[in-house]
C-alpha positions as CSV (number, residue, x, y, z in Angstrom):
1,X,65.3,-3.4,-4.6
2,X,66.2,-0.5,-6.9
3,X,67.2,1.7,-3.9
4,X,69.5,-1.0,-2.6
5,X,71.2,-1.6,-6.0
6,X,71.6,2.1,-6.6
7,X,73.3,2.6,-3.2
8,X,75.9,-0.1,-3.9
9,X,76.6,1.3,-7.4
10,X,77.4,4.7,-5.9
11,X,79.5,3.1,-3.2
12,X,81.6,1.3,-5.8
13,X,82.0,4.6,-7.8
14,X,83.2,6.3,-4.8
15,X,85.8,3.8,-4.0
16,X,84.2,2.8,-0.7
17,X,84.6,-0.9,-1.6
18,X,87.7,-1.5,-3.5
19,X,86.8,-4.9,-4.3
20,X,83.5,-4.0,-6.1
21,X,83.0,-4.9,-9.7
22,X,80.6,-3.5,-12.1
23,X,77.7,-5.8,-11.1
24,X,76.2,-7.1,-7.9
25,X,74.7,-10.6,-7.0
26,X,71.2,-10.7,-5.4
27,X,71.4,-12.7,-2.2
28,X,67.8,-12.4,-0.8
29,X,65.3,-15.2,-0.6
30,X,62.5,-13.4,-2.6
31,X,61.7,-10.2,-4.6
32,X,57.9,-10.6,-4.8
33,X,55.2,-12.7,-3.0
34,X,55.1,-15.1,-6.0
35,X,58.7,-16.2,-5.1
36,X,57.5,-17.7,-1.8
37,X,55.4,-20.7,-0.8
38,X,51.7,-20.9,-0.4
39,X,50.4,-18.8,2.7
40,X,53.7,-16.9,2.6
41,X,54.6,-13.2,1.5
42,X,57.8,-11.6,0.6
43,X,59.1,-9.2,3.3
44,X,60.9,-6.6,1.1
45,X,62.7,-5.0,4.0
46,X,65.1,-7.9,4.1
47,X,63.8,-10.0,1.0
48,X,62.9,-13.1,2.8
49,X,59.7,-15.2,2.9
50,X,57.6,-14.9,5.9
51,X,54.2,-16.3,6.9
52,X,51.0,-14.5,5.6
53,X,48.3,-16.9,7.2
54,X,48.2,-19.4,10.0
55,X,48.4,-22.2,7.4
56,X,52.0,-21.4,6.7
57,X,52.8,-22.4,10.4
58,X,53.2,-25.7,12.2
59,X,50.4,-27.3,14.3
60,X,49.9,-25.3,17.5
61,X,51.2,-22.1,16.0
62,X,49.7,-18.9,14.5
63,X,51.0,-16.2,12.2
64,X,51.5,-13.0,14.1
65,X,51.5,-9.4,12.7
66,X,55.2,-9.4,12.0
67,X,55.0,-12.6,9.8
68,X,56.6,-14.9,12.2
69,X,55.0,-18.1,13.4
70,X,54.4,-18.1,17.1
71,X,53.2,-20.8,19.5
72,X,49.5,-20.4,20.5
73,X,48.7,-19.8,24.1
74,X,45.2,-20.9,24.5
75,X,42.4,-20.9,21.9
76,X,40.9,-18.7,19.3
77,X,38.0,-20.7,18.2
78,X,36.3,-23.9,19.2
79,X,38.3,-25.9,16.6
80,X,41.4,-25.2,18.8
81,X,39.8,-27.2,21.6
82,X,39.4,-31.0,21.9
83,X,37.1,-33.4,23.6
84,X,33.9,-31.5,23.0
85,X,35.1,-28.4,24.8
86,X,34.6,-25.0,23.5
87,X,36.6,-22.0,23.3
88,X,36.1,-19.0,25.8
89,X,37.2,-16.2,23.5
90,X,37.4,-13.7,26.5
91,X,40.1,-15.6,28.4
92,X,41.6,-17.8,25.5
93,X,40.9,-21.1,27.4
94,X,39.1,-24.3,26.4
95,X,36.3,-24.9,28.8
96,X,33.8,-27.7,29.0
97,X,30.7,-27.4,26.8
98,X,28.4,-27.4,29.8
99,X,30.4,-24.6,31.5
100,X,30.3,-20.8,30.6
101,X,31.7,-17.5,31.4
102,X,29.3,-15.4,29.4
103,X,25.7,-15.7,28.3
104,X,26.8,-16.1,24.6
105,X,28.2,-19.6,25.6
106,X,24.6,-20.6,26.5
107,X,21.7,-21.8,24.3
108,X,18.7,-19.6,23.5
109,X,16.5,-19.1,26.7
110,X,19.4,-19.6,28.9
111,X,22.0,-17.3,30.7
112,X,25.3,-17.9,32.5
113,X,25.4,-17.8,36.2
114,X,28.0,-19.3,38.6
115,X,30.0,-20.8,35.6
116,X,26.8,-22.7,34.4
117,X,24.0,-22.3,31.9
118,X,20.6,-22.0,33.7
119,X,17.0,-21.4,32.2
120,X,16.2,-17.7,32.3
121,X,16.9,-14.3,30.6
122,X,18.1,-10.8,31.1
123,X,16.3,-9.3,28.3
124,X,14.3,-10.3,25.3
125,X,17.3,-10.8,23.2
126,X,18.1,-14.0,25.3
127,X,14.7,-15.5,24.2
128,X,13.6,-17.3,21.1
129,X,12.7,-14.3,18.8
130,X,11.4,-16.7,16.1
131,X,8.6,-17.8,18.6
132,X,8.2,-14.2,19.7
133,X,9.0,-14.8,23.3
134,X,9.5,-11.9,25.7
135,X,11.7,-11.7,28.8
136,X,9.4,-10.9,31.7
137,X,10.7,-11.4,35.2
138,X,13.8,-13.1,34.1
139,X,11.9,-15.8,32.2
140,X,11.1,-16.1,28.4
141,X,7.3,-16.0,28.0
142,X,5.4,-17.0,24.9
143,X,2.3,-15.1,23.8
144,X,3.3,-11.7,25.0
145,X,4.5,-8.5,23.4
146,X,7.3,-6.1,23.9
147,X,6.2,-3.7,21.2
148,X,3.5,-3.5,18.6
149,X,5.7,-5.6,16.1
150,X,4.5,-8.6,18.2
151,X,0.9,-7.9,17.6
152,X,-1.6,-8.8,14.8
153,X,-2.8,-6.0,12.4
154,X,-4.7,-3.2,14.2
155,X,-3.6,-4.1,17.7
156,X,-1.2,-2.3,20.0
157,X,1.1,-3.5,22.8
158,X,-0.1,-2.5,26.3
159,X,3.5,-2.2,27.8
160,X,2.4,-2.6,31.4
161,X,0.8,-5.9,30.9
162,X,2.6,-7.0,27.7
163,X,-0.7,-7.9,26.1
164,X,-1.8,-7.1,22.5
165,X,-5.1,-5.0,22.8
166,X,-7.5,-2.9,20.7
167,X,-6.4,0.8,20.6
168,X,-8.8,3.1,22.4
169,X,-8.5,5.6,19.4
170,X,-10.6,5.6,16.3
171,X,-7.8,4.5,13.8
172,X,-9.3,4.4,10.4
173,X,-13.0,5.1,11.5
174,X,-14.8,5.5,8.3
175,X,-17.4,8.1,7.1
176,X,-16.2,10.9,9.5
177,X,-17.2,13.9,7.5
178,X,-19.9,15.2,7.5
179,X,-21.6,13.4,10.5
180,X,-24.8,14.2,12.3
181,X,-26.8,11.2,13.6
182,X,-30.1,10.7,15.3
183,X,-31.1,14.3,14.5
184,X,-28.5,15.5,17.1
185,X,-25.7,17.6,15.5
186,X,-22.3,18.3,17.1
187,X,-21.6,21.3,19.2
188,X,-19.1,24.0,18.3
189,X,-15.6,22.6,19.0
190,X,-16.6,19.0,18.6
191,X,-14.5,16.8,16.1
192,X,-15.9,14.0,14.0
193,X,-13.1,11.8,15.0
194,X,-13.1,12.5,18.8
195,X,-9.8,14.1,19.6
196,X,-9.2,17.5,17.8
197,X,-5.6,16.2,17.1
198,X,-7.1,13.4,15.0
199,X,-7.8,14.4,11.5
200,X,-10.7,13.4,9.1
201,X,-9.0,12.5,5.8
202,X,-10.7,11.7,2.6
203,X,-12.6,13.0,-0.3
204,X,-16.1,12.7,0.8
205,X,-18.3,11.0,3.5
206,X,-18.0,7.5,1.9
207,X,-14.2,7.5,1.6
208,X,-13.1,9.6,4.5
209,X,-11.3,8.1,7.6
210,X,-9.9,9.2,10.9
211,X,-6.1,9.4,11.2
212,X,-4.9,9.6,14.8
213,X,-1.9,11.9,15.7
214,X,1.5,10.1,16.8
215,X,4.9,10.7,17.9
216,X,7.3,9.3,15.3
217,X,9.9,8.5,18.1
218,X,7.5,6.5,20.2
219,X,5.7,3.1,19.6
220,X,2.1,4.5,19.4
221,X,0.7,3.2,16.0
222,X,-1.2,-0.2,15.8
223,X,0.5,-3.1,14.1
224,X,0.5,-2.6,10.3
225,X,0.4,1.2,10.7
226,X,3.2,3.7,10.2
227,X,3.6,7.1,12.0
228,X,4.0,9.3,8.9
229,X,4.3,13.0,8.1
230,X,0.7,14.2,7.3
231,X,0.4,16.0,3.9
232,X,-2.4,17.1,1.6
233,X,-2.3,16.8,-2.3
234,X,-3.3,20.5,-2.7
235,X,-0.7,21.8,-0.2
236,X,2.5,22.0,-2.1
237,X,5.3,24.3,-1.2
238,X,8.8,25.7,-2.0
239,X,9.2,27.1,1.4
240,X,7.4,27.1,4.8
241,X,5.9,30.5,3.9
242,X,3.6,28.7,1.3
243,X,2.2,26.7,4.2
244,X,1.4,29.7,6.4
245,X,0.5,32.6,4.3
246,X,-3.4,33.1,4.4
247,X,-3.3,34.2,1.0
248,X,-1.6,31.1,-0.3
249,X,-3.7,28.3,-1.9
250,X,-1.4,25.9,-0.1
251,X,-1.8,27.2,3.4
252,X,-2.6,24.5,6.0
253,X,-3.6,26.8,8.9
254,X,-6.6,25.1,10.6
255,X,-9.0,28.0,10.0
256,X,-12.8,28.0,10.3
257,X,-14.7,27.9,7.0
258,X,-17.1,30.8,6.6
259,X,-19.8,28.8,4.9
260,X,-19.0,25.3,6.0
261,X,-18.4,26.1,9.6
262,X,-15.8,23.4,9.7
263,X,-12.2,23.8,10.5
264,X,-10.0,23.2,7.4
265,X,-7.7,20.3,8.8
266,X,-9.7,18.3,11.3
267,X,-13.2,19.2,10.4
268,X,-14.3,20.5,13.9
269,X,-17.5,22.4,14.1
270,X,-16.7,26.1,14.4
271,X,-18.0,29.7,14.3
272,X,-14.6,31.4,14.3
273,X,-10.9,30.3,14.0
274,X,-10.6,30.4,17.7
275,X,-12.8,27.3,17.8
276,X,-10.3,25.4,15.6
277,X,-7.4,23.2,17.3
278,X,-3.9,24.7,16.7
279,X,-1.6,22.1,15.0
280,X,1.4,24.4,15.6
281,X,3.8,25.7,12.9
282,X,3.7,23.4,9.8
283,X,6.9,22.6,7.8
284,X,7.7,22.2,4.3
285,X,9.0,18.7,3.4
286,X,9.8,17.2,-0.1
287,X,7.6,19.8,-1.7
288,X,4.5,19.5,0.6
289,X,3.2,21.2,3.7
290,X,3.5,18.9,6.8
291,X,1.1,19.7,9.7
292,X,2.3,16.9,12.0
293,X,2.4,13.0,12.2
294,X,-0.5,10.6,12.1
295,X,-0.9,6.8,12.1
296,X,-1.6,5.6,8.6
297,X,-2.0,1.9,7.6
298,X,0.6,0.8,5.0
299,X,-2.2,-0.4,2.6
300,X,-4.4,2.6,3.3
301,X,-7.7,2.5,5.2
302,X,-10.1,0.0,3.8
């Protein structure tokens, strides 16, 4: 408004309009939004009230982006339809509640085919997740699994059969260090937890447990377990060199103990470093040396 008034004043001073007086009369409808009715706003380009919301328009109209009421062509929500019909937002048309044009028009456990909803599924998202149903062969099946989250604690989902089963690995097997039963001691290279990638974690024979190696990008750990970076309280670091320097107290190289004849990380029986499993290059993460990832229960091994 200041720009318009200023221009008129300059024009008068310049003698462009001989009939100009020292003042001008505002002829617009509004200067601000509060000058307009409810659901309207002030268009300050031409100082008139225009619609701001659909409520400012008549029945069957909506407020478009330019602030004008425009006749609706079709529907936007189910409220725009009558007689129990629903709005197909893809086409903007009201269709019978028993008809469909996409799967989202159908109830849980049904999909849209040939304009009608039928029992079936394309993937598990079409099934009742509250009941833990899984889509198998185009049908929602109860009591199966799609991943380990469907299983009870300690079980894993066998993906080819969609069954929750006991894992083959020794997750949280207790008392893994030391071990020597029935007067038969292990041979060089043997690991107390079976696979050399599985580590024996704990303070002593009574509190030690087996942690099975895992890939953080895969669904490998049992239900209730997490695939976590494996660290040791004594292996702190400022850089990765602290984790690999043989002279560092924090080094996590899986070397053979001279007197214990056990490998540092996984407790394999050894005579030389060559008998110990190579865990690869460690990393320094959040102040601790990380040798890999292993499955750990959220509440700890019991």
